[in-house]
Every structure is written in C-alpha cells, then in structure tokens.
N, C-alpha and C positions, 0 to 999 in steps of 0.2 A: 638882642636874638634869643629865641628858643629851640632849641639845642634837645634833640632825644640820641644821647649816647649809647650804643648798642654795644653788648659781649658779651659774651659766656662765663668770664672770671672778671672776677673782680672781689676786692678784698670782704671779708678774710678767705674765700675762694682765689688761693694763688695757686695758678700750676704751671704757669708761664712767665716770659715779659710783658706779657699781653693786661696783667690783671694792673699791675706796679704804672706801668704807662698810661692807663686809661684814669687812675687813680691820682697822679701829676697831673694830668692835661685839664682835667674836668675843675678840680678844686684853681688850677687857674683860668681858666674861663669864666668859672664865678667870680673870683675875686675882679673881675673885668665885668662887672656888670650882667653877665649873661647870665642866662635861665636854663639851669643846667640838670637835663634830666636823664639817667642813669636806668636802661633796664638791662635786667641783667638774672641770671637762677639765683636761687632761693640756697642758700647754707644754714645746717644744722645749726642755732645759736643764734642766729643773727635777725631783727626785726625784718620785716620783709617790706617795710618802709622805715627808711629814714631821712634827717636832714642834717647833712655834715659838712662844717665849712659852706654852707652856701647852695651844697647841691644835695639836688633833692635825688634819693637812692632807691628803686624798687625792686626787691627780689622777688621773683615770679615761681611761686610754688609749680612744680613738673608733675603731672598727679599722674602719667602713665610710665613706667618706667620700662628698659629693655638689656638684654647682656650685651644686645648686638651696638658698637657704640655709633655708628652711622644710623644706624636707624631710630638712637636715642636721642644722636643730633636733631635730625627730624621731626620727633616728636617734639623736643622741647621747644622748634623755633615755634610750633603753632600755639606755645602758651606765651611765648615772648611777642607773637605777634596778634594775639587776642589782648594782651595787656595795653600795648603803643596803643589799640584803636577804642579800648576803651578809655585812655589818656586824652586822648582827644579829642573827646567830647569836651573837654576843661582847657586844655592848650592847645592853640595853632603851632606845631611844629615849622620852622623855619627850615632846619635844615634836619636830618638822617645822617648820621654820623654809623658805619659800622665796622665792626674790627674781624677782619678776617675768613674764612669761608665759614664757620663754625652757625654765623648767624647771619650770612649771606640770604635764605631763605625769607626771613623775618625782614629784614632792611630791604629785598627787594619788591615787595609786598606794599610792605608799609609807603613802599616810596608814591608806587600806585596808587596804594587808597589814600594816603593824604594829597596828592597831587606834589608833594616837595624831593626838593633835591637831595639824591643821595649822592654822600664821600664816603670812603671806603678808607680805613691803612689797610694796607696791606703789609704785614708785620714779617709774613716770608713766604714761597710757594709751595709742594710738593713736589715737584718736580725737584726741589732743589732737596727740602727736609728728606726726602725717599730718595735721591739720587735716581731719580728716575721713577717714571710711573709703569710698575710692573704688575699690578695689583689691578684687580676689578674695583677694588676700593681706594686705589693711590689712582685710577682711571676716573672715577666719579668722585672725588675729593678736586683734582684737575677742573675738569669741567665744571663743578660749581665755580670754584675762581675763577673760571674765564668767564662764566654768568656774571659775575659779580661786578667784575672789571668792565665788563660790557656796560652795563643797566646803571654803575656810577660815572655821573656826572663828573666830577675829578677824584682822583687816584692820590693817594699818600701814599712815598713809597720812603724807608726810614734812611735810606745809604743812595747815594748816585751808584754805587755797584746793585744793589736791590732794585732801582729805577731802572737799570742796564738789562736784568732779568727778566723783570717784570716785562718789560714791550719787548722783546724778544723773543719771548716764551709764548706771548696771548696777542702777536702782532698788536700792541696801540702805538698810537700815535703818541712822539713825547711831548706835547704837546697837555697831553690829558691827565701827565703827571709831574707831581710839584717834590719835591726832597724833602723833608724836616724831621732831624736827627730825634731820636729820645730824646730825654735828659732824666736828670734827678735832683730828688731833693739830698743837696750835698751837706744840709746842716746838722739832720741825722747821726751824721759820722763826727760832728765836734763833740766826742764826750771824751769823759775818763773812766776809763779801767782796770782796773787789775788786773794785769795777766794771766800774774800764775794762779789766780781765783777761777778768771776763765776757763784757763787749762785742766784745774784740776774738776773743774763743771763736766768736764765733756772726756774726763778720762786721759789726760794730758800730761807727761809729767810737765815740771815748768822749766827743764831746763831743754825741751826739747823745740823746735825751729819749725812751725807751722806751715806747711805748703797746702793753699786751699785750694777745694774745687767747690763751686758751684754752679747746682743746673740739673737739668731735667737727666736720668740715666738712660739716654736713648743714644741711638748711635750716630746723628747727627752731632753731639757732641763733643765726640771723642777721648772722653771720660779713660778707654780702654789703653788709647797712648800715653799719658801721664801711668796709668799703673805701669805701663810698659819700661816705660823711664824711673820706675821706681829704685832697680837695684842701683842704675849709674851714680842716683841721688846721694844713696844712702853709703855707696862706700866713698864716695867724696865727701860729702857732709853726714857722720853715722847720726847725729845727731837730730835730723830731721825729720818729720812724720807728713805723711801722707792723708791728710784729712779731707772726705769727700762727703757732701752736703745733698743732700736732693734724691728723690726714691723714681720708679721708674721698672720698667720691666725684665731691662737689662744688668737687675742688680744681682741677683742668682749668678749670672755668667760673669759678671767685673770680680767677684769675690772668688770667682773659680782662677779665673785671672790673675787675681793676686798670691793664688795660693802658690801657682805656676811659677810664679819669678821667685818663691823665696822669700818674700818680703813682705806677707801677709802680717806679720806683725809690726810693721812700721807703715801699715793701710792702716785706718778707721773709718768705717761707714756711718755717718750719722744720720741718714734717713731726711726726714722732712722738718725743719725748724723753722721755728715761729719770728718773727720780724725782729725782734728785740732781743731774742740768743743769737740769729744771724749777726746783728751788726754789732755787737758782745765780740762775736768769737773774727768776725773779716777784722777788725781794727787793733787783733791779738794776733795777730797771722804776720807772717814773713815775706810770705810770698803768695800771690794768687796766679793762678794758672787758668787760662782759657783755649781748652786744646781743640777747640770744636774744628767738624769737617766742613760744617755749613753755618754759615753763621751773618744774615743779612745785613745784622747793627751790634749786635752783640753788651745791650747792659749792663751786664754783671761788670764786663768791664772797667766803667765809667764808677761802678758802684765800689770797687777796685782804689782807681785812682782818685776818688773821694776820702776813702775813708786812710791814706796814705798809707796803703800796700802798692810794692813794685808788683806792675803786672808783666806773667809773662803767657803771649797769647800767638794761637796761630796766623800766619799772614794771609788770611782769606776774608773776601766779604768786605762787611763794614768792619770788621775790627783793623783792617788793615789803615781805614780812613779814620778809627778815631785815634789809635796810637801811630806815633812818631817815634820809629825803630831809634833806639840804643839816646831816646831825646828824655820821652815821658813812659816809656815801658819797650819791652822784649819782642819782640815780631820771631816767631821760629816756623820752620816749615809746615804744614798740614802733613797729617797723620805721620808723624816721623818721632820717636820718641829721642831716637840720640839729639834732637834738635832741641827737642823740651828739656831734656837733662843738661844740656850744654847751657840752657838760659837759664834754669832754675840755678844749678849751681855757680855761676858767673854773680848772683844776687848774693847767695848765699854768704857766698866769697869775697866780697869786696863791699862792705857798710856804707863805705864814702859814694859807692856808686849805685846803690840800691835809695841812699837817700837823695843824691841829687835826682835820680827817677821818679820818686815820690814828690821835690818841691815842683818839676815840673808841671806833671801830669795834673797836681791839684790847682795849678795855676791857671792852666788849659780848662779845668771841669769848669771853675767860674767864668771863665769868659764866655762858652760857646754851650753849653748845655744846662743852662738853667730855662724851669718850666716859663717863664716869663715869657723868655724868647720864644719859646716851642709854642705859647698858646699864644702870640701874638701872629706868626706865620700861620697858624692854625686858621685863625680868624680870619685872615687875607683869604685863604683858600675858598672856605663859606663866601665870601664874598664874592667870588671869581663865579661860584657855584649859582649862586642866585641871581648875576647877572646872564648868567650865559645862555 
C-alpha cells in the first residue's frame, strides 16, 4: 500500500504530540512492508528529502511567510499540496492520511485531485483546546475541522473520550470514527543514567527530588495548577524541585505566578529540550505531573509510565483511560492544586507505593501501547476506507 502521511510537524520539528505520533506510526507501517511517504514542513538544518527506517520523508520549503498564524497555515498548505501533486507523477497513492486541521486544505485537495480516500486522525479539537469557539480564529479553525471530518472517508480518534467529543461536536455518525490510541517506543527509556550528573546539568541539586512537567505552556495543559500546588508540595517535601519543560506563550505569566506563590526558588523553567536530554531527565525524575484541563489522549503520561516514573494526572479525557487510579498512576481533580499536591506528596512520601505504581504501569505499556499494535489497527482502517 502506498501511503501519503500529511503532517505539519515531524522530527526534528516537534511542537506537540503529533510529531512523535507520526514518527512512531510511519516506522511501524514501513516495517510491515508498506510504502510510506511523509509530506511535512521544512526545518532548519534538516534535509529536504531523506529515507529513514524505510520511511520516505519530504520536507517542503515554504517560500512565503506571514506573521498571522492562520494565514501562514493556509500558505504552507499550498506548498504541501503542490508537493503531493508532484509526487503523484511517480507514485500512485492508495491512501492520504492527514493529521489535524493544520493540513486539512492540502489533504482535502489531494483527495479530489488523486481520487484517493482521505483518512484523518483528529488529535484534538479547537472547541476543547480553547474551551469554546469565542474568537474569529477559533471559529475558523472549528469550521476547518468540521470540513476535514466531512471530507474524510474514515476518522481516527485517539481515545473513547475523543471519539464521543468528535461525534457530538461535529454531528458525525459513530460508524465513521474508529478509536486507535497513541503508542510509544518504550525501549528508548531502557537506559542507565547517572541521576546526579543529569541533575547537575540542569542546575538541580543532587539531593533534590524532581517533580516534572513536560508540555506546551498553553492553558489546556494546566501548568498553572501545578505551580499553585508548589507551596503545599514543598511544605511537605522540602527537597522537591518542580521542573517545567516546554515553551509557549504563557511562559511569562507562569513565571509571574511562580513568584506570587513565594516558591520561585523551587521552580525551574528549562524551556524546550532535545529528545536525548528529555529522556534522561524523565528517567531521573521522581514524579511526572500531567495537570491538563483538556487532553484527548496524553502521550506524555505513557512516556512517564515507560520511564518508570510515577504519574500524577488529571482525571479528564484520555488520561482517565490510560491511567487506572491507585494502580498504574494517581488521578487528580482537574484545575485543583490541592488535589495535585495530595497526589505528588502521596508518592514522594511513600517509596513503596511509588514503586508499585511504576511496576504496574510498565506492564500495561508493553501490553497495550506498542506501535506494532497501533500500525495493525491503522492498516485495518485503511482497508475499510478503500472498501467503502
């Protein structure tokens, strides 16, 4: 099967979970003998074309820029669409697989131009991310998302909660939406690290215990609730250090909030980290907190589980499907600093309990969240799209 995988982010361009999802899925599909062609945006220092683990990757130069994000998205879709048309001269694509609204125009145009079925994975929706469609941009994105679901032959949701949200919001028939969870390559966390050396590299004292957050600094990720929980965490566990990895437009506000708590000396903002550093830091951490307000899946929770780090996460969306409370992790009330502090302190104060959680979590990762299993289910969706 010739598959055209269309995504705006792909390593080394990593903005959120889509890049890692596409990276894992494409390799698993190629491993099964399928011809996988990734069409994505260019990135400084990355080759415009490469073949990696059997995956053909085309990074498309975007020749026009614009300060307005929406206009820039529409511009880069033109260049992605043009690249797919050029590739179609030598490759007959059986399936076009688009990831989220950012590549919807190119995916939809290519579907009609190539007369090939369009499958789309909806990783999240604007109404959830923005907690409503209250601005002109949000309403436009919401409309593009509806357009993508309408034009798609099959839709993949990353959790049962996301499936319900997509069906209800866009008034879709349930038979059109399949649930396939995210997965991870758990093997990359099977490493030995010198925890003290890793801590020193990031300005953390050897005796401090790391309470880690990884994600975009955006409202839906709920970072502010972890920061508000800091005084309660530090009061019970004075050796705790809250470490925030990621970037985003809320960064200045979050630092101001940290100062207001009086615990800014116990909170470290590291910004964006390369994957190697991120893996070593995760493995060296004592708790991973995923305080999301809105989270259709929550791949970072899987990464923490694979790394053998106890996970404290909001009882919302896909997170409540990944984590079994008090067995594979600790679920807290969303938007509730008291609940987050309770979960973190419970784990830091009881090493036996923390170890039990991580053992159960690792077992679940290997049983349910491998890329091999996800690829098999994705191929079945492709077959249904081709048959229908």
